[in-house]
C-alpha positions as CSV (number, residue, x, y, z in Angstrom):
1,X,22.4,-20.6,146.4
2,X,20.8,-20.4,142.9
3,X,18.2,-22.9,141.6
4,X,20.9,-24.2,139.3
5,X,23.2,-24.9,142.2
6,X,20.7,-27.1,143.8
7,X,20.0,-30.7,142.7
8,X,17.8,-30.6,139.6
9,X,14.7,-32.7,139.6
10,X,12.7,-34.0,136.7
11,X,9.8,-36.1,137.9
12,X,11.5,-38.7,140.1
13,X,14.9,-38.3,138.4
14,X,17.5,-36.2,140.2
15,X,20.4,-34.5,138.3
16,X,23.4,-32.9,139.7
17,X,23.9,-29.2,138.7
18,X,26.9,-27.7,136.8
19,X,29.4,-25.9,139.1
20,X,28.7,-22.4,137.8
21,X,26.0,-20.7,135.7
22,X,25.7,-17.5,133.7
23,X,22.8,-15.5,132.2
24,X,22.2,-16.5,128.5
25,X,20.6,-13.2,127.8
26,X,17.5,-15.0,126.3
27,X,14.4,-15.3,128.4
28,X,13.3,-18.6,127.0
29,X,16.7,-20.1,127.8
30,X,17.5,-18.6,131.1
31,X,20.8,-19.4,132.8
32,X,23.3,-21.8,131.3
33,X,26.5,-23.4,132.4
34,X,29.3,-20.8,132.6
35,X,31.5,-22.7,130.1
36,X,28.8,-23.1,127.5
37,X,28.1,-20.5,124.7
38,X,25.1,-19.1,123.0
39,X,25.0,-18.4,119.3
40,X,22.5,-17.4,116.6
41,X,21.8,-20.0,114.0
42,X,22.9,-17.4,111.4
43,X,26.4,-17.5,112.8
44,X,26.6,-21.3,112.7
45,X,25.6,-21.8,109.1
46,X,23.5,-20.9,106.0
47,X,19.8,-21.2,105.3
48,X,18.5,-21.9,101.8
49,X,15.2,-22.6,100.1
50,X,14.9,-24.9,97.1
51,X,11.7,-23.8,95.4
52,X,11.3,-27.3,94.1
53,X,7.7,-28.5,93.9
54,X,6.1,-31.9,93.2
55,X,5.5,-31.3,89.4
56,X,7.3,-33.6,87.0
57,X,8.7,-31.8,84.0
58,X,9.9,-33.8,81.0
59,X,13.6,-33.2,80.3
60,X,14.5,-32.3,83.9
61,X,16.6,-34.4,86.2
62,X,14.7,-37.1,88.1
63,X,15.3,-36.7,91.9
64,X,14.0,-38.0,95.2
65,X,12.4,-35.4,97.4
66,X,12.0,-35.0,101.2
67,X,8.6,-33.4,102.0
68,X,7.1,-31.4,104.8
69,X,5.6,-34.4,106.5
70,X,8.9,-36.2,106.4
71,X,10.1,-33.6,108.9
72,X,6.9,-32.5,110.7
73,X,5.8,-36.1,111.5
74,X,9.3,-37.5,112.0
75,X,9.5,-39.1,115.5
76,X,13.2,-40.1,115.1
77,X,14.2,-36.6,114.0
78,X,16.6,-38.1,111.5
79,X,16.5,-38.5,107.7
80,X,18.5,-41.0,105.7
81,X,18.3,-43.0,102.5
82,X,16.2,-45.7,104.1
83,X,13.3,-43.3,104.3
84,X,10.8,-43.6,101.5
85,X,10.7,-40.4,99.4
86,X,8.6,-39.3,96.6
87,X,10.0,-38.9,93.1
88,X,9.9,-35.6,91.1
89,X,12.0,-33.6,88.7
90,X,14.0,-30.4,88.8
91,X,16.6,-28.6,86.8
92,X,20.1,-30.1,87.1
93,X,21.5,-27.0,88.7
94,X,18.9,-27.2,91.5
95,X,19.5,-30.9,91.9
96,X,23.1,-30.2,92.6
97,X,22.7,-27.1,94.7
98,X,19.9,-28.5,96.9
99,X,20.9,-32.1,97.3
100,X,21.1,-33.2,101.0
101,X,24.3,-34.2,102.8
102,X,25.3,-35.5,106.2
103,X,24.7,-32.8,108.9
104,X,22.1,-30.8,107.1
105,X,19.1,-29.8,109.2
106,X,15.7,-29.4,107.6
107,X,13.1,-27.0,109.3
108,X,9.4,-26.5,108.8
109,X,9.1,-22.7,108.1
110,X,5.3,-22.6,108.0
111,X,2.4,-24.1,109.9
112,X,-1.3,-23.6,110.6
113,X,-0.6,-22.7,114.2
114,X,2.1,-21.0,116.1
115,X,2.6,-24.0,118.3
116,X,3.5,-26.3,115.4
117,X,6.2,-24.3,113.6
118,X,9.9,-24.7,113.4
119,X,10.1,-28.5,113.8
120,X,13.4,-30.0,112.4
121,X,15.1,-33.2,111.5
122,X,18.8,-33.8,110.8
123,X,20.2,-35.6,107.7
124,X,22.5,-38.4,109.0
125,X,24.2,-39.5,105.8
126,X,24.9,-38.1,102.3
127,X,21.8,-38.4,100.1
128,X,22.9,-38.0,96.5
129,X,20.2,-37.0,94.1
130,X,17.8,-36.2,97.0
131,X,16.5,-32.7,97.4
132,X,14.0,-31.0,99.8
133,X,10.7,-29.4,98.9
134,X,9.8,-25.8,98.8
135,X,7.8,-26.3,102.0
136,X,11.1,-26.8,103.9
137,X,14.1,-24.7,104.6
138,X,17.6,-26.2,104.8
139,X,20.3,-25.2,107.4
140,X,23.8,-26.2,106.4
141,X,26.3,-25.7,109.3
142,X,29.4,-23.8,108.2
143,X,31.3,-24.2,111.5
144,X,33.6,-27.2,111.9
145,X,34.1,-29.0,115.2
146,X,31.3,-27.0,116.9
147,X,28.3,-29.2,116.1
148,X,27.8,-32.9,116.6
149,X,25.2,-34.4,114.3
150,X,23.6,-36.4,117.1
151,X,23.2,-33.3,119.1
152,X,21.6,-31.5,116.2
153,X,18.5,-33.6,116.6
154,X,17.9,-31.8,119.8
155,X,19.4,-28.4,118.9
156,X,16.0,-27.0,117.6
157,X,13.5,-29.5,118.9
158,X,13.4,-28.2,122.4
159,X,11.1,-25.7,124.2
160,X,13.7,-23.0,124.6
161,X,14.1,-22.8,120.8
162,X,10.6,-23.6,119.7
163,X,9.3,-20.8,122.0
164,X,11.5,-18.4,119.9
165,X,10.0,-19.7,116.7
166,X,6.5,-19.2,118.1
167,X,7.3,-15.6,119.0
168,X,8.9,-14.8,115.6
169,X,6.3,-16.3,113.2
170,X,3.7,-14.1,111.5
171,X,0.6,-14.7,109.5
172,X,-3.2,-14.9,109.5
173,X,-4.4,-18.1,107.9
174,X,-0.9,-19.6,108.1
175,X,2.1,-18.9,110.3
176,X,5.4,-18.1,108.5
177,X,9.0,-17.9,109.5
178,X,11.4,-16.1,107.1
179,X,15.1,-16.9,106.7
180,X,16.0,-13.9,108.7
181,X,13.8,-15.2,111.5
182,X,15.7,-18.5,111.4
183,X,19.1,-16.7,111.4
184,X,18.2,-14.7,114.5
185,X,17.2,-17.8,116.6
186,X,19.5,-18.3,119.6
187,X,20.7,-21.8,120.5
188,X,22.9,-23.1,123.4
189,X,26.2,-24.8,122.5
190,X,28.0,-27.0,125.0
191,X,31.6,-28.0,124.1
192,X,31.7,-30.7,121.4
193,X,32.7,-33.5,123.9
194,X,29.6,-32.7,126.0
195,X,27.4,-32.6,123.0
196,X,28.3,-36.2,122.3
197,X,27.5,-37.2,125.9
198,X,24.2,-35.3,125.8
199,X,23.1,-36.8,122.5
200,X,23.9,-40.3,123.7
201,X,22.0,-39.8,126.9
202,X,18.9,-38.2,125.2
203,X,18.9,-40.9,122.5
204,X,18.8,-43.6,125.2
205,X,16.2,-41.9,127.5
206,X,13.9,-40.7,124.7
207,X,13.9,-44.2,123.2
208,X,12.7,-45.6,126.5
209,X,9.9,-43.0,126.8
210,X,8.9,-43.5,123.1
211,X,8.7,-47.3,123.8
212,X,6.4,-46.7,126.7
213,X,4.2,-44.3,124.7
214,X,4.0,-46.9,121.9
215,X,2.9,-49.6,124.4
216,X,0.2,-47.3,125.8
217,X,-1.0,-46.3,122.3
218,X,-1.3,-50.0,121.5
219,X,-3.3,-50.5,124.7
220,X,-5.7,-47.7,123.5
221,X,-6.1,-49.5,120.2
222,X,-7.0,-52.8,122.0
223,X,-9.5,-51.0,124.3
224,X,-11.1,-49.4,121.3
225,X,-11.3,-52.7,119.5
226,X,-12.9,-54.2,122.6
227,X,-15.4,-51.3,122.7
228,X,-16.3,-51.8,119.0
229,X,-16.7,-55.6,119.4
230,X,-19.0,-55.1,122.4
231,X,-21.2,-52.7,120.5
232,X,-21.3,-55.0,117.4
233,X,-22.2,-58.0,119.6
234,X,-25.0,-56.1,121.3
235,X,-26.7,-54.7,118.2
236,X,-26.5,-58.0,116.3
237,X,-27.0,-60.7,119.0
238,X,-28.2,-58.8,122.1
239,X,-27.0,-59.6,125.7
240,X,-29.2,-62.7,126.3
241,X,-27.1,-65.7,125.2
242,X,-30.0,-68.1,125.9
243,X,-32.4,-66.9,123.3
244,X,-32.8,-69.0,120.1
245,X,-31.2,-67.6,116.9
246,X,-32.2,-67.4,113.3
247,X,-30.5,-66.6,110.0
248,X,-30.9,-62.8,109.3
249,X,-30.8,-63.3,105.6
250,X,-28.1,-60.7,105.3
251,X,-24.5,-61.9,104.9
252,X,-22.8,-59.4,107.0
253,X,-25.3,-59.7,109.8
254,X,-25.3,-63.5,110.2
255,X,-27.5,-64.9,112.9
256,X,-29.7,-62.7,115.0
257,X,-32.2,-63.5,117.9
258,X,-35.4,-65.1,116.6
259,X,-37.6,-62.3,117.9
260,X,-35.6,-59.5,116.2
261,X,-36.4,-57.9,112.8
262,X,-34.2,-56.8,110.0
263,X,-35.0,-53.7,108.0
264,X,-33.3,-51.3,105.6
265,X,-32.2,-48.1,107.3
266,X,-34.4,-46.0,105.0
267,X,-37.5,-47.7,106.6
268,X,-36.3,-46.7,110.1
269,X,-34.9,-43.2,109.5
270,X,-35.0,-40.3,107.2
271,X,-31.8,-39.0,105.5
272,X,-30.7,-35.4,105.0
273,X,-33.9,-33.8,106.0
274,X,-32.7,-30.2,106.3
275,X,-30.2,-27.9,104.7
276,X,-29.3,-24.2,104.8
277,X,-30.7,-22.3,101.9
278,X,-28.4,-20.4,99.6
279,X,-30.5,-17.3,100.7
280,X,-29.4,-17.7,104.3
281,X,-28.4,-14.4,106.0
282,X,-24.7,-13.8,105.1
283,X,-24.1,-12.8,108.8
284,X,-25.6,-16.1,110.2
285,X,-23.1,-17.4,112.7
286,X,-22.6,-21.1,112.5
287,X,-20.6,-23.8,114.3
288,X,-19.3,-26.0,111.6
289,X,-18.2,-29.7,111.6
290,X,-16.2,-31.1,108.8
291,X,-15.3,-34.8,108.0
292,X,-11.8,-34.5,109.5
293,X,-13.3,-33.3,112.8
294,X,-15.1,-36.5,113.6
295,X,-13.9,-39.8,115.1
296,X,-16.1,-42.9,115.1
297,X,-15.3,-43.6,118.7
298,X,-14.8,-40.1,120.3
299,X,-17.4,-38.4,118.2
300,X,-17.1,-34.7,117.2
301,X,-13.6,-33.5,118.1
302,X,-13.2,-30.3,116.2
303,X,-15.6,-27.4,115.4
304,X,-15.0,-24.2,113.5
305,X,-17.0,-20.9,113.7
306,X,-18.0,-19.1,110.5
307,X,-20.3,-16.5,109.2
308,X,-22.4,-18.0,106.4
309,X,-20.8,-15.8,103.8
310,X,-17.3,-17.0,104.7
311,X,-18.2,-20.7,105.3
312,X,-17.1,-23.5,102.9
313,X,-19.8,-24.2,100.3
314,X,-20.2,-27.7,101.8
315,X,-21.3,-26.2,105.2
316,X,-25.0,-26.8,104.7
317,X,-26.5,-29.8,106.6
318,X,-28.7,-29.0,109.6
319,X,-28.6,-31.4,112.5
320,X,-30.9,-32.0,115.4
321,X,-30.7,-33.9,118.7
322,X,-30.8,-37.6,118.1
323,X,-29.4,-37.5,114.6
324,X,-26.4,-39.6,113.5
325,X,-23.9,-38.3,111.0
326,X,-22.1,-40.7,108.7
327,X,-19.3,-39.6,106.4
328,X,-20.1,-40.4,102.7
329,X,-16.8,-39.0,101.4
330,X,-13.3,-40.1,102.5
331,X,-15.1,-43.0,104.0
332,X,-11.9,-44.7,105.1
333,X,-11.9,-42.2,107.9
334,X,-15.0,-43.9,109.3
335,X,-16.3,-40.6,110.6
336,X,-19.6,-41.5,112.3
337,X,-21.0,-39.7,115.3
338,X,-24.3,-39.2,117.3
339,X,-25.6,-35.7,117.7
340,X,-26.4,-35.0,121.4
341,X,-28.0,-31.7,122.5
342,X,-26.4,-29.7,119.7
343,X,-26.2,-25.9,119.5
344,X,-29.0,-24.5,117.4
345,X,-26.5,-23.2,114.9
346,X,-24.6,-26.5,114.5
347,X,-24.0,-27.2,110.8
348,X,-22.2,-30.2,109.3
349,X,-20.6,-30.9,105.9
350,X,-22.6,-32.1,102.9
351,X,-20.0,-34.9,103.0
352,X,-22.1,-36.4,105.8
353,X,-25.4,-38.3,105.5
354,X,-27.6,-37.0,108.4
355,X,-29.7,-40.0,109.7
356,X,-32.8,-39.1,111.7
357,X,-34.4,-42.1,113.4
358,X,-38.2,-42.4,113.4
359,X,-40.3,-43.6,116.4
360,X,-39.6,-47.4,116.0
361,X,-35.8,-46.8,116.3
362,X,-34.4,-45.5,119.5
363,X,-31.9,-42.7,118.6
364,X,-29.3,-43.9,121.1
365,X,-29.6,-47.5,119.8
366,X,-29.2,-46.2,116.2
367,X,-26.1,-44.4,117.2
368,X,-24.6,-47.7,118.4
369,X,-26.0,-49.8,115.5
370,X,-24.6,-47.4,112.9
371,X,-21.1,-47.6,114.4
372,X,-21.1,-51.4,114.6
373,X,-18.2,-53.1,112.7
374,X,-20.4,-54.7,110.0
375,X,-22.2,-51.4,109.1
376,X,-19.0,-49.3,109.0
377,X,-17.1,-51.8,106.9
378,X,-20.0,-52.2,104.6
379,X,-19.9,-48.4,103.9
380,X,-16.1,-48.6,103.2
381,X,-16.4,-51.7,101.0
382,X,-19.2,-50.1,98.9
383,X,-17.4,-46.8,98.4
384,X,-16.0,-45.9,94.9
385,X,-12.9,-43.9,94.1
386,X,-9.2,-44.4,95.1
387,X,-7.8,-41.2,96.6
388,X,-11.3,-39.8,97.6
389,X,-13.6,-42.8,98.1
390,X,-17.3,-41.9,98.4
391,X,-20.7,-43.4,98.7
392,X,-24.2,-42.1,97.9
393,X,-26.4,-41.4,100.9
394,X,-29.1,-43.4,99.2
395,X,-26.8,-46.4,99.1
396,X,-26.2,-46.1,102.8
397,X,-29.9,-45.9,103.5
398,X,-30.4,-49.2,101.6
399,X,-28.2,-51.1,104.1
400,X,-30.0,-53.3,106.7
401,X,-29.7,-53.3,110.4
402,X,-31.0,-55.7,113.0
403,X,-33.1,-54.4,115.8
404,X,-35.4,-55.7,118.6
405,X,-38.6,-54.0,120.0
406,X,-38.2,-50.6,121.4
407,X,-38.1,-51.7,125.1
408,X,-35.2,-54.1,124.3
409,X,-33.4,-51.4,122.4
410,X,-33.6,-49.2,125.5
411,X,-32.2,-52.0,127.7
412,X,-29.3,-52.6,125.3
413,X,-28.5,-48.9,125.2
414,X,-28.5,-48.9,129.0
415,X,-26.0,-51.7,129.2
416,X,-23.8,-50.3,126.5
417,X,-23.8,-46.9,128.0
418,X,-22.5,-48.4,131.3
419,X,-20.0,-50.8,129.7
420,X,-18.6,-48.3,127.2
421,X,-18.3,-45.7,129.9
422,X,-16.0,-48.0,131.8
423,X,-13.8,-48.6,128.7
424,X,-13.8,-44.8,127.9
425,X,-12.5,-44.1,131.5
426,X,-9.7,-46.5,131.0
427,X,-8.8,-45.0,127.6
428,X,-8.9,-41.5,129.1
429,X,-6.5,-42.6,131.9
430,X,-4.1,-44.1,129.3
431,X,-4.3,-40.9,127.2
432,X,-3.4,-38.9,130.3
433,X,-0.4,-41.1,131.0
434,X,0.7,-40.6,127.4
435,X,0.4,-36.8,127.7
436,X,2.5,-36.8,130.9
437,X,5.1,-39.0,129.2
438,X,5.3,-36.6,126.3
439,X,5.5,-33.6,128.6
440,X,8.3,-35.3,130.5
441,X,10.1,-36.1,127.3
442,X,9.9,-32.4,126.2
443,X,11.0,-31.2,129.7
444,X,13.9,-33.6,129.8
445,X,15.2,-32.6,126.4
446,X,15.0,-28.9,127.2
447,X,16.5,-29.2,130.6
448,X,19.5,-31.2,129.3
449,X,20.2,-29.1,126.2
450,X,20.1,-25.8,128.1
451,X,22.2,-27.1,131.0
452,X,19.6,-27.2,133.7
453,X,20.4,-30.9,134.1
454,X,23.9,-32.2,134.1
455,X,24.1,-35.7,132.6
456,X,27.9,-35.9,132.3
457,X,28.3,-38.2,135.3
458,X,26.5,-41.0,133.5
459,X,23.1,-42.3,134.3
460,X,21.5,-40.1,137.0
461,X,20.3,-41.5,140.2
462,X,16.6,-42.4,140.8
463,X,14.7,-41.6,144.0
């Protein structure tokens, strides 16, 4: 008895198999139900590119435009008129030729990584005067009665097809799929009546999974808020609720313990002490951290390796153990992180202010104090610029922080290390649960659309 002829299991769910299977001829798809068919996308319809960009040209027709992110970041995998679209212009001929209609599928033909290419979303209503950008490719089915629109949401967004996209793409700095690549992609097609059943089942089940994921993501937000509130309380009030308080004299600080002091940051730390010289050896190998690679709670998340000669011109700030980096550009990202036991060749962007505490300020205490709500929001509030808000490092150094004597700083750090570690463990467990739910979602979709799991009998049994 083949694997398909046994009961199919996905987690705790058990699915009955189809009566008979056959080889699909495609490794990533494997065996499929005997009465299903396989087809290349090229046989099912036509691919086209619009060449329409975001530039507005006087005299051209005004149109709405669906962009790359409308597909790439689209959880629902559907596109309709209710979705907010940007406005641009294009020649009237292109507006007519590349307008979207019910049943069109938009694919992402390029990506920075192989794993993130070929995502798609289906248009579920006619969208007059709405086109798609040159960053997308449109698939318009030419077969009638073979493809259900609801099923099309899952036609390409499953591992069996995405694996083919990954294998077909080419590129160095950016991965690309050509129209010929898309035409050659093989998909599995159940009869139309089964497509309807499969689409309804997957809509229902993925909605349940997505709702669970949303709840867990909200739980992470609440835990992170609790973590930030704990830190802010500790570095402005301390942990002894019995001590007398006094007015700090600083609006955003409010009251602080009577025995604490308030000083401007520049009196407690130096700013931007070291930078790479323009005469640095071109072959110097660096580990580089940019603004987008830092999270105010999780710290440094992304690093890139460069030779000095190939590195961005902003890759210049030298950091040492105990420093704290604070983003002074795109300050809405709130990218602030402590530097702990860094590699000797760790370099950060000039978009960071590198704060180096002096002897009176414990470096671990500084790392907490500079991530307190009042300090972070003060940076954001004092930034200038709309699309690229920024603040001078000298302005940041003029902000005040409250701090006790060194021994109390160390006690506060000890308590915060212990309490934030507990919260971080909880957050990590919730993230693991989210990862498993997403993996299950992907596995479920792939199993159902390739016939490994039979859902025609209605809702499968639970064990």
